[in-house]
N, C-alpha and C positions, 0 to 999 in steps of 0.2 A: 160190550163188556170190556174189551181190551183197551178201548179209548179211555175208560174210567181208570183202569189200571195204569196206563201210560201217563195220564194227566196227574194222577196222585203221586206216582213215583217221581215225576219231574218236579212237582210242587214240593214234595218232601226233601228232595235233593237240594232244591233252592233254599228251603228253610234251614237246612243243615249246613249250607255252604259247600255242598259237594257237587262235583261235576259228574256226569254219567260215567266217565272213565274211572273216576274214583270209586263209584258204586260197584262197577264191574270188578275192579281190583279187590275190593272188600269181599266180593262174592267168590273170587277166585276163577272168574271167567273172562273171556275176551270181550272188549267193549262192543264189537260187532255182534256177538252172540246176545248180549243184553238188548241191543237195538232190535234185533230180529225177534226176540221174545216179546218185547213191548209192542211191536208192530204186527205181530201175528198171534198165534195161539201158544201162549206160554205154558210150559209144563208146570205141574204142581210143585215139583221140587225146586224149580227155578223161582217160582213165586215165593216159596218158603225162604229161599236164600235171600231174596230181595227184602222180605219182611225182617229177617234177622239182621241183615246189614244196615237197615234203616232204623232198627230198634222199634218196630211197630208190629201190630197184630196183622194177621192175614186179612181179617175183616176190614180193617181200616184202609187197606189198599183198594177195596172195592166199593167204598162208600162214596157216593157222589157228593162233591163239595160245591155248593152253589153260593158263593159268598158275595154275589153282586146284586144290588138292588138300588133303585133310585129313580130319578127323573131326568129326562133329556129333552131339550127343545130342538126341534127340527123344522125349519121353514115356518117359524111363528106358531107352531103347535107344540104343546108339552105332552110328552108321553111318560107313563110310568112303566118301569120294568122290574121284574123280580127274579130274573135269572140271566145268565150269560146268553142263553138261546134267545130269549125275548129281546135282549139288547142287540144281538146280531141281526135278528129279523128287522128291527127298527132301522138299524144302520144300513141294511142292504135293501131297504124299500126303494122302489124306483118310481 
């Protein structure tokens, strides 16, 4: 669950042209505290501050975003993928 939160926060920051330190400043916390919250078990009040600072709903911070799909050719074979996980599996095949 925290990976989805962290991925969404990073994506939203990128979309809004913010760095993580900017988000932390907007929230009134130390950047290291934000990093710890995203890499561990963030408290509800911290997640609420993140949502407010990014101008999004709490729910949107936990919705998986899988915006990758397509085809890839590896060693003369063509594979279809519909998620980042499938693409990672294809790229890491041995």
